N, C-alpha and C positions, 0 to 999 in steps of 0.2 A: 504494500500500500504506500502511495506517495506521501511525502511530507505535507503537501497541501491538503490531501484528504484527511490525514491524521490531525492536522491543525483544525480543520472544520469540525471534525468529530469532537475534538477536545473543547472547542468553543461552544458547540451545541450542548454538550454535557454540562460544562461549567455554567453557561447562561441559563440552562434549565434549572439547575440546582439553585442558582442565585435568584431566578425568577420565582421559584417555589417558595424559597425562604422569605423573599421580599413580599410576596403575595400574602403569605400567612401573617407576617408581622403587620403589614399595612392594613389588611382586611380586619384582623382582630382589633387593632387599635382604632380603626375607623368605626367598627361596629360598637365598641365600648363607648366611644364618644357620642355616636349617634343615638345609642340607647339612652344615655343620660339626657341628651337634648330632647329626645322624644318624651321621656318621663317628665321633664320639667314642663314641656309644652302641654302634656296631658293635665298636669296639676293646675297650670295657669288657666287653661281653657275650662276646666271643671269649675274652678273658683269663680271665673268671670261669668260663666253661664249660671251658676248657683246664685250669684249676686243679682243678676238680671231677673231671675225668677222670683227672688225674695221680694223685689220691689213691685212685682206685678200681682194682679189678682190670681188667686189660686184655683180658678175654675179649670176643669179638665181641658177645655178647648184652648184656652190661652196657653196653658202649659204645653199642650201638644204642638200648637203653632210655633211657639218659641223654640222648642227642641228641634222641630223639623227645619226651621229656618237655619239654626246653627249647624245641623247635620248636612243640609244641602250646600251651605256656604263654605264649609270646611272639608277636610279630608279625614274622615273618621272611620274606624272599623266598627264602632258601635257607640251609641249614647243611651244610657238607661237611667230612668228615675224610679226609685223604689221608696215606698212609704215606710214609716217607722215600724210597721207591722210585717214588712217583708213583701208587701204586694207590689208588683210591677205596675207603675202608673203609665209610663211612656217608655217605648223602646224603639230605637232605630238601629238597623244592622246593615252593613255594606255586603251585598250579595254578588258583586261583580267579580270577574277574573283578575288575577294578578297580571300586571303589565309593567314593562320597563326592565325586566330581568327574567331569565329562564326559571322555570319551576324548580329544576334540579339545583340551581344556584341558591334559591331561597331555602330549599330543604337542607342544603349543605351548611348554610350560615344562618341559623334561626335568630330572629330579633326578639328579645325578651325585655320589653319596656313595661313597667308596672302602669296600670291605668290610673288616671287621676280621679280623686273623689272630693266632694264638697257637700256641705249641708245646706239645704234650702229651708229658710225660716218663714214662718207665717206669724208675724208679730213676735211674741215671746215663746211661741210653740214651734217645734220642729215639724216642717211639712213633709220632708223626705230627704233622701240622699241621691245625689247625681253621680254617676260613674261613667267615664268615657275613656276611650283609647284611640289615639290617632292611627291612621292606616300606615303600615310599614312599607308599602310598595315603593314609596319615594325613597325610603332608606335603601331598599334593595336596588333601585334604579341607580342611586348615587354610587353604591358599592360596585355594582356591575360595570358602570361606566368607568369608574376608577380602575377596576381590574383590567378592562380592555385597554385603557390608556397605558397602564403599566406594561401590559403585554406588548403593545405596539412599540413602546420605547425600548423594551428588551430585544424585540426582534430587530429593530433598527440598529440598536447597539451591536447585536450579534453580527448582522450583515456588515456593518462598518468595520467591526473588529476583524471579521473574516477576510474582508477585502484588503484591509491594511496589512493583516498578517500574511496573506498570500503574496502581496507585493514585497513585504519585508523578506519572506522566505526566498522569493525569486532573486532579490538583490543579494541576499546572504549566500544563496547556493549557486549564483552565477559563476563564481570562481570554481566551485566544485564541478559544475557542468563543463567548464573549460578543461578541468583536469580529466574528467571522464572522456570528453571528446578527444583529448590528447592521447589517453590510453587506448581508445578505440582506433585512433589514427595509427598509433604504433602497431596495434594488432593488424592493421591493414597495410603495414609497411610504409607508412607515411610519417616521417620523423619531424614533428612540429613542436615549437615552443609556445608557451602560453604566458600571459602577464601574471606576475606574482600577486595574489590577493592580499588584502590587509589583514584578514583573519589569521592569527599566528598559526593555528593548527593546519589550515589549508595552505598557508604560505610554505610551511615546511614540506608538505607533499609536493607542491608545485616546484619548489626549488630542487627537490630530489629528482623529479621527472625531467625538468629542464636540464639539469646537470647530466643526466643519463643521455638525453637527446643530443646535447652539445658534444659529449664524448663520442657518441656514435658518429655524428657528423664530422667531427675532427678525424676520427679513425678512417671514415670513408674518403674524406678529402685527402688525407695523407696517402692512403692506398691508391687513390685515383691519381694523385700527383706522381707517385712512384711508377705506376703503370704507364702513365703518359710519357714519362722520361724513357722508360723501357721501349715503348712503342716508337718514339722518335729515334732512339738509338738503333733499333732494328730496321726501321722502314724509311728513315730519312737520310739523305746525303749529309755527312758531317760538315761539309764546307758550305753548301748553299741552303740547307734546311728544307729543301723540297724532296719529293719522293726519290728514293734510290732506284737502281735499275730493276731489282727483283720486285719491289712493291709497285712500281709503275707498270711493269709488264703484267702483273697480276690484275691491276686495275684495267689495263687495256684488254686483257682476256675477258674480264667480266663485261666490258662494253660490247665486245664482239659476240658474246654468247648469251648475255642476260637480256632481260626484257624491261629494265628500268628506263633505258634510253631508246631512241629511235633505231630503226633497222639500218640506217645509213648515217655517216658522219665524215669527219675529216681528221687526219693525223698530220701534225705540223712538226717538222724537224728543224732545229737551229744548230748549226755547227760553227764553232770558231775556226777561223782559217789556219792560224799558225799557233797552236797552244804552246808548243815548246819554246818558240821565240817569245811569246808573251811572258812565260815564266822566267826566261833568261833576262829579259829587259826590265820587267816590272819588279821582279823579286817575288818571293812566296806570298807575302802579306798583300801586296797590291794586286797580284794576280787573283788571289782568293776574293778580294774585294770586287774585282771586275766580274768574277763568276757569280758572286752573291747578288750584285745589282742586276745582272742579266736574269738570274733565276727569279728575283723579286718581280721584275716586269712580267715575266711569263706566268708566274703564279697569280698575280693580280689581274691578268687579262681575263681570268675566269670569274671575276667578281659579279659580272652581269650575265653570266652564262652558266646555269646550273649543270652540274655534272662534268664540267671542264676540269681536267687534271693535268698538271705539269710534273715532269720528272727529269732527272739527269741520268741518261742511259750510258754515257761514256765520259771520259775525262773532259772533252770540250764539246760534247754533243748533248743537246737537250731535246725533249719531245713534249708535245702538248696534244692530248686527245680532245677533240672538239665535237661533241655530239649534237650541237644545236645550230651551227652555222648552215646556211643554205647550200654552200658549195665550198670545195677546197680553195677556190680563188678568193672567196669572201673571207675565209679563215686566214689565209696567208696574208692578204692585204691588211686586215685589221691588226694582226700581231706584228707584222712588219712596221706598220705606221707607229705602233706603240713603242717598239724598240728604237726607231729613228727619232722619236720625240723624247723619250724618257731615259734612254741609256746610251745610244750611239754618240750624241754630241760630246759627252764627257771624255770618251776614249778615242774618237776618230782622229784628233790632231796627232796622236802618237802612233795610231795604227790605221792608216787609210783603208787597208783591206782587212776588215775585222771579222766579218761573219757572212754566212749565206743561209737562206731559209727556203724550205720547200714544203709543199702540202699535197697530200694525195687523199682521195676518197676511200672509204671502206664500206663494206656491207656486212650485215649480221652473218655470223658463222664463217667468216673469212679467216684463212690461216694467218697467224701472226707473222710467220716467216715470210709468206708472200707479200704481206703488207709492208714489212720493214724493207724488203728488197725493192719494192716499187718506190718507197720513200727515199732510199739511198740513190736510186737512179734519178729521181727528180732533183735531189740535192746536187748531184753531179751536173745536171743541166743548169741549175742556178749558178753554180760556180763558173760555168763556162760563159755566163753572161757578163761577168766582171765582178769587181769588188762590191760587197754589201748589196747584193741583189737577191731577188726571190723568184721562185718558179712554182706554178701549181699545175698538177695533172688532173684534168677533168676526165672522169670515167662515166660511162652510161650507168644510170641509176634506176632502180625499181621503185624508188620512193614516190609515193603519191603526192603530186604537186598540184596545187590549186590556189586561187586567191583566198584571202581571209574570209570574205563574205560567203564564198562557196563552202568553206569549212564550217562557218557558222550554221548555214542551212543544213549541211550534212549532219552535224552533231545534234542540232535541235531536232531534226526529223528522226534521227537514230534513237534518241531518248523517248520521243513520243511514239515511234512506230515499232518499238521492240527489236531494234537491230543490235542492241547490246546483248552480250552473252558472257558467261563465265566458263573458263577452263579451269579444271580442278587438278591440283598437284598435291601429293601427300607430303606431310611433315611427319617423319617417323621418330620413334623413340630411340634412344641411344642403345638400348639392349639388343635391338635387331631391326632390320629393315622392313619387317612385315608387321610391325606393331605401330599403327598410326597414332600420333598425338591429335592431329586435326588435318583438315584439308584446306589448302589455300586457294581461294577463288580469284583467279586473275582475269581481268576484263579483256574482252575482245569486241571489235567493232566490225560488222559486216558492211562493206562499202558499195557493193553492187550485187546484181542477181547471180553473178558467177560463184558467189560464196566466198570470195576473198575476205580474209579476216586480218585486221590490223591489231597489233599488240598495243598496250598502253603507251609505250615509248614512242609509237608512231603518231599518235594523235593527241595525247594528253598535254604536251607542251603547247600545242595550238589552242586546246580547250582552255588552258590556263591564261593564255594571252587574250582570249575572247571572254573571259570570266564565265565560263560554262562548266567549271569543275563541280559546282554544287549539285546541279540536276543530274549530272552523270554519276556522282557518288551516291545520291539517293536512289538512282536506278540500280546501281550495283547492290545496295543493301536490300532492295526489294527482291532482286534475283536470288540473293543469298537466303532470304526468308522463304522464298518459294522452294528452294532446294532443301532447306531444313524441314519443311512441312512434308516433303515427299520421301525423305530418307532419314538415316540415323547418323550419328557422329557429329563432330563440331566443324564449323566453317570459319575461316578467317578471311576478311576482306580488307582492302587497302583504302585509306582515305587520303585525298590529295593534300599536299602541304598548304595549298592556297585555301582549302576549305575549312580548316580547323578554326580559323579566326572569324568565320562568317556566322554571326549570331542567328541570322534567319535560317541558315542551313541547320544549325544546331537545334533550334526549336522544332524544325520540321523532322529532323532525325529522331529526336526524343519522342515527339508525338507519334511517329510511325512505330517506334519500338514499344511504346506503352500499350499498343494494341496486341502485342505478342509476348506477354510476360514469360510464358513457358519456354519460348525459343531463345530468349536473351541469354540464358545460361549456356547455350551452345553456340553463341555468336561472338567472334573475336574481331577486334578492330586493330589495324596496324597503321602507323604513320611514319613516313621516312624521317630519319634522324635530322636532316637539315631543316625540315619543317617544324620539328619539335622545338629545337633551340632558337629558331627564328621567331616563333610565337609561343614562348614557353608558358606564359600565364594563361593564354587561351587554351593551350593543350592541357594544362593542369585542370582547368575548370571542366573541360570536355571529358577528361578522364574520370573525374569524380562523378559527373552526371551519368556517364555510361556504366560505371561500376555500381552506382546506386540502383540501376535497373537489372543488375546481375551479369552484365557483359564483362568480358575480359579485354584488356588493352595492352598493346605491346608497341615496341619501336623496331622498325626494320632498317636494314643497312646501317647497323650501329657500329661505331668505332671511328668514324672520320672526324668527329669533334669530341674526342674522348676527354679533352681537358675540361669540358663542361659537365662531365658525367656525375659530379658530386651532387648536382641538383636533383638527380633521380631519387634521392632520399625522401623527397617531399611528395612524390607522385603516387606511390603504391602500385607500380606496374606489375603485371603478371609475367611478362616475358620480354626478352630482347632477341632479335635476330642479327647475328654478327655479319658484317660486310664480307662478301666473298673474297675480297682482296686479301684478307687475313687467313682465310680458310684454304684457298687453292694452294696446292703444293705444301701443305702443312707438315707432311712427313719429312720434308727436306729443309725445313726452316726452324731450327732449334730456338732462335730468338722469338719468333712468333708463337711457338709452343709455350714458352715461359710467359709471354704477355697474355695469351688466351687463358692459361691456367689461372693466372692472377685475376683476370677479368671474371672468370666463372666463380672463383671464390668470393670476390667482392659482391657479385650479383646475388649469389646464394645467401650471403649474409643479409641481404635486403629481401629475401624471399622471392627473388626474380629468377625464373627459368631462363636458360640460355640455349638458343637454337643456332646451328651453323647453317649459313646460306652458301649455295654454290658448291656443294659437295659433289666431286666428280666421280667418286668410286665408293662402293660399299666397303672396300678395304680400308678406307679412312675412318670408318665408324668406331672401331676399337680404340684408336688413338684419340679421337674426339671424346669418347666416353671417359678415357683415362684423364684427359685434360679437364673434365668436369661438365661437358656439354650434356644437356638433357634431351636434345633432339637434333634432327638434321633434315635438310631438304636440298634438292639440287638434281641435276641430270643423272647423277650416279645412283640415286635411290628412287627414281620414278619407275 
């Protein structure tokens, strides 16, 4: 029973007892007083009437009329005149019903006022004795009204006391509710602190809880910092700070085989003309500075292009994978202009022939070896053009090309006409490839009557630029619900990074899910990592809303922004899916093995499951399980 209910019960009991005691005391006191007043009135009226009769003739008619007049003018229970011999000469008695108070009340509190008596004289002789008693109904009426008034005041006092007590309890227990909410949040793997209350007892509890949360946050932050340092050491070039060859090639392999980006894109190579001469002339420190400045320009060329990655593939050779440019020529021209603006002017006076740049196109599932060979050939053509030049190789592309408005029409009609579908891929447990954790529903778009299907990477970037991701994501959720209604198991769907901050979409999504409470427990939502940290507050609010409905929430392609992972302590995530760049070739990369093992340990401490993306072979599953992964997905386990 809640404190508020207990308070109200206590108030009712106390006020009832107080009312009963006050009623008894006040009624008995009032009754005694009124009885005395009634008795005095009886005596006075009897004396007054006897004196009037003494002065009148004593014939029966006169006496009768005088008594009747007095009886009718006053409020009497009876008036009686008795002769000295005991004969009743005149008698008037009230025969009406009691009014002004209930009968049970009159029976409960009887009024016992003695009648008034007086002698009637006839000269020097006694004519008779008059006896009268005033009616008690007015006394009962006064007592009853007083009782009702007392009851009303007690009820009003009880209500006011209860309301004030309820407010006081809410104020007093608000810090306690904060502590309870904090404990509940910790149980849900959300580590939050609460303000310390003024109440000493609650302050001690809050201080202990906050201290524990701060220790956990510090521990996670420390471990996150350690793992981030390890990640950079393993996957970053020590001189320039961008991706080293192994990590860049893993990212390129994911672009060529995965579905996060489009089916076509461009690869840009930048090569310094004479690295040995640079080192000899500039010295080690200045040569490293030149390399760092070049790498910085290449790295930041992707600030406005999601998915663009830069890496150092050889001593003086750098590469940039560009999945969002319209053509290799556009990619080459943009990066070349950035270099000529932000990097070349500082070094060209000393080295007129400093670099060459080439760009080639790629398509999904293309061999990395063939792509790099074509890029080297294009780089040779750029060098043949002269100092500081660029060259782009355009290749025939199967990419669907159309104006933006035509894309808008296509996507809008696809959502309305049912041209969206889901392809399902298994996410298996680490114990074995035949034990599914859930299925991942990946969006497909049918573009014509031939049945050609586009993957998300082929059309979602355009949908994002046209602000159409919200209706597409809602369509995906509806398809997942339809699938859940027809089968068993759990289904995970992806939400676009652009959608999570859309409050209209959030309300529509929650309203849709509220209609299927039983299915929410089987529905999982995933958001790409770059979208999570770009709109962290919006993602946190969306996560809490979805988990309140019973859904599970995770982050996919995790690990690219690991430095910010300490914030995960406040989310209460259910799982993360680690970026394929860390998983591919894991058996041959001891550094990434150490990093991923630490990542799994940290995630498990938060109650977060860890799933590997891009697993190429079932043979990797035992090693992933040894590192701490809870599940895996990829071409090797489908």
